[in-house]
N, C-alpha and C positions, 0 to 999 in steps of 0.2 A: 608593442605588448598588447595594446588593445585591439588591434586588428587581428593578431593572432588568436587572442582570446575569444573574439567574437567569431573567427571562423571555426575554432573548436567547437564553441557551444552550437553553433549553426549545423556543424557536422554531426555532433552527438545527437541533436533534436532531429535531423534528418534521418539517422540510422534508428533512432525509437520509432519515428512515425512509419518508416518504411518496413520495418519489422514486426508490425501488429500493434501500434498505438496510433493508429489513424483516426482516433475519436477525438483528437484535439480540435476545437473549434477554430475557425478562421476568425482573427480578430483585427482590428485597425493597427495593432502594434505587432510587429513581427517577431518580437522578443519572447522568448520561451525560456524560463529559468530551468536548467537542466541538473539533476543531482544524481550521481551513480552511488549505489548503495551496495557496498560488497562486503561478503563474509562467508562464514561458514553455516554451521547448522541452526544457531540461533538467527541469523539473517534470514534464512529459508522461511523461518517462522514456526516456532514451536508453542505459541501461545494458544491455548484452547478456547474457544468462544462458547460452545454450547454442549459438548459432548461431557456426559457425566457418569459412564459406566464405572462402578466400584474397582473392578480389576485393572481398567486400563487409565482412568483418570482421576484416581484418588477420590472417587465418589463425588466430583464435581468441585472439590474445595479450590478456590483459586481460579475458576474459570471466568472469563469476563462477564457472562451474563450474572453471574453471583456478585461479582465486584460491583457491577452497576447498579444493583438494587441495594446494596449497603448503604445506609443513610449516612455513613461517615465519608464514603467517596462518590457517592452518586453525581454530585455536581461536577465532577471532573469529567464525566462521561455523557453529558446530555447531548453532545454534538454527535454522538454516534448513531442515535436512533431518530426517527422521525416522530410526529404527533401520533402516527397510527402505530408505532412499534416497530417499523421497518428499518433495517440498516440504511444509514444515509449513503449516498454516493455522490460525492463532489464533481462538480463539473468545471472546476477550476485546477484541479490536482489529479494527474493521470499516472498510472503505473504500468510498467512493462516488465513482465518476468518470464523466463522460459525455465519450465521446470520439467520433469520426467514426462509429463503428459502433453507437453507442448507449449505454446506461447499464451500467456494470460495477458491481457491488455485491457485497459478502460479506466472508468472514473475511480478515484480512490474509494475503497470500502473494503469490508473483511475479505480474506480468502486468497489473498496473493502469496501464497505459500507452496512448498514442497509438496504439500498434501493436496492442495486445491486443484480445481478444474473451473471452467466457466459454470459448472453446474453444482458444484460441490464445495461449499466453503464453511469450514468449521474450525479454521485455525487463523492466527494472525501473526505477523511479524512487525519489526520495528518501523516499518514504513507506514503503518496506519497513523500513529500519533505524531511521528516526524513530518508525514504528509500534512496532516491538520495544521500542525504549527507553522509549516512554511507557507501553506495556502492562506493562513490567517495574516502572515506577515509580509507577503509579496503581492503586489499587484497584478503582475504578468501570470499567465498561466505556468503551472509547475509540472515537469515530468520526471519522475522517478523511475530511473533504469536500475532495476535491481539485478544482481548477479550473485548466486549463492549455491553452495553445495556443501553438505557436511562431510566431516572427516578428512578434508584436505590441508595440507600444509604448504 
């Protein structure tokens, strides 16, 4: 069973690496912890980061930027921005997601969603906090392979 599991993990990691996630650093350990995140529209990423148009985004109520500055919640989100206020990008957790625009791949940060592209990142999905929790708990590099599309069953 261990051999089959190792082969499967290695195979999935290879698929992730050869299809757009070749930013994983070389390390002394060959182990990469691979997690597949699968779902529908919420897995695509419906969380809004910074858009606040009253017509489309409820005037910004509940968006990540507002939640992060609320003193009641701010401590839960300090890991998401650096000292200069820029979104952090993890170098030990990587995401690969193919959306309508193509493949998005790289270090964990905001924007790996159905609305995103490498240059447009205004939404988040569950991979953001899941990735941070896994990266903090696991010593090896983590690869999140995300597959999601809305309205399917």
